N, C-alpha and C positions, 0 to 999 in steps of 0.2 A: 756782266754777272759779278755780283761782290761774292767774294770768298772768306767767310768767317775762320780767323785762326783759333787757336786753344787758349788764349788771352779771352775772347771771346765767351766761349764755350765756358772757360774756368769761371771769369766773372759771373755770366747766366748762371750755372750751380751755386755761386756763395751769395747771391742775391734773391734766388728762390729760397734755400734752407735757408739764409737767416733772416729774409723779409716772412717766408711762412710761417716758422717758429714764435717771430716777435709779432705776427698780424692774431695768431692760433693763443699765445699770450694775451693780446690784448682783447680777443673777443669772451678770454675768460673774465676779465674785470668787468666791461662793456654789457656781456651778454646773458655771462652767466654757461655758456657751453663748455664744452669740454672740461663739464666736470669744476668750474671754475663758480665764485662768489656771485658775480653778478657785481653791480653797484653796490645790495646794500651790505653784503658780506664782504665784500672790499675793501668801501667804507669802514666797517669795524676794525677790519685787523690794522688798516690803514691807521685808523686812529687809535689804535692799540701799539702802534710800534714811529708815533710822536707826529705822523704827517695828517695837521687838520687843520681844516677840516677835512673830516676822512671821506666823505662825499664827492668831494670837490677834486681831492687828491686820487680819488681812483677812476674818476671821470679823467682826469688829466693823463695819468699814466695810459689808460686805457687806450684813450685816443693816441698816446704818442707812441703805443706799440701797435694797435690795429694799423692806425693810420700810417705812420712809418713804415711799418713792416709791410704793408703793403704796395704802395709808392717804391720801396727796394725792391720789392719782388718783378714791381714794372718795370722799375729803370725808368721812373717818373719823377725829374727834381730832385735827382740824387742825394746832392749836398744836403737842401736841407731836412729828408726823412733818414739820410744816416745820421746828421747831426741831433734828434730828435730823440731817435732812438739811442744813439748812446747816453744821450746825457739824460733821459728816463732809467738807462741801463745805471750811470754810474748812482743815482737814487736808490734803486735797487742794492746795490754794492755797497754802500752805505749802511745797510738796514745789516744786512748780510757779515759785516767785515768781522765784527766781535765772537762771530762762532769760526774763525779763521778762513783759509782759503777753500779746501773743499767741501763740493757740493753735496759729498755725503755724509758732512757733519753738519749741512746748514750755511757755510761759506759760501763766497761771494764769486765762485769759481763759473758758474754757469752768466751771472750777471755779465761777468766781466768779459768773458767769452763773446757774448749777445756782442756788449759796445763795442772791442774791439771789434770783431767781424763790420760793423755798422759804419764805423769811424772809417777803418779801411776801405769799405766799398765807396764812403764821401770822397775818401781821398782820390782812388784810382780810377773813379767815375765808373760809368754802369757798362762801357761794352758796347761794341755796333747791334746787338741785340737788342735793343731795349728804346722804351717809348722816346727818352730821352733823344735818340740818335736820331727817331725816327721822324721827330721833330724839331731835329737842327738844333739840337741845345739848346733852345731857349731858356729852359729852366735848370741848364747844368753850366755855367760860365765858370770860369777861374776862379774869377773874386769873390763867387759867391762860394768856396768850399771855406775860406777862412773867414769868412763872416756869419756862415753858417754856424761852424764850430764854435768859433766865439761867442756867440750868443748864448747859443747852448749852454755852452762851459759859464756864461755870466750867468743865466737863470738856473742852474742847476746847483751852481755856488749859492748863490741867494737862499733857495729853496731848502737846499740839504741845509745852509747855515742857520737857519730859523728852528728847523726839525731839529738838529743839533742840541739848539740852545734849550726848545721846548722839553728835550727828553732830560737835559739837565739840569732844569728849575724842577721838573717833577720828580728826581730822585733826590734832591736836596730838598724838598719837599717832604719825602716820605722819609727820609733818615730823620727827617726833625721832627717827625709826628711819634717817633718809637724805632727807628732804628731799620731793622728789617721784616719784610713783608710776612705775614703768619705763611707756617709751616701748611697748617689746612684750615680751611674757611670754617666758621662755624657756619652751622645749620638750623633755622629754628622749626624747620619743617617736620611734622609728624607724620 
C-alpha cells in the first residue's frame, strides 16, 4: 500500500490550481469560453499589442495555455507542460510590464505568478499523484527539465524579440508621421 505524503498532496493541489487556471485562460482564447474573445477577438488584440499575425499568435498562446495547463493538471509530460506554460506567460508579462507589477494597474503580476508556478512544477516534478508517476515517468525524465525549459526560453526570446522590434518600428513610424496619436478620433458619420 502506498502512503502519499504532504509533498505529493501539495504538488497535486499546485498542479490542479495552476493547470486549471491556465487551461481556462487558454479556453478563453481558443473557444471564447468564460467570456473570452475566441480566436478572432483574441487575434485582434494580439495584433494590437504587436504579436503578429494575430490569429496565429492567439492560437499558439491558446494551445500553450490550454494544452500546457491541462497536462500540468494531469501531471503528464510535466517538464514540457510547465516549460510551454512558463514561456507563454513570459510573453504575456512583456505586454503588461509597461503598466508595472500589480495586476490591479494592468501589470504583469498575474502572468509572472502563473509562469513561476509552472516553472516550479516543471522543476519539482508532478509528485506521485500524477499520470507521469503512473506511467513510470517516461515523459518526465531528469534531462527533460533543462531541455524543455531551455527550448521554451529560446523560443520565447525569439517571439518576444520579434514583437518588441515591431512595436519599436511602429512607434517610430507614428512619431515620424506627426508625433503623437490624436486625442480624439474624427468621425464623419452623420
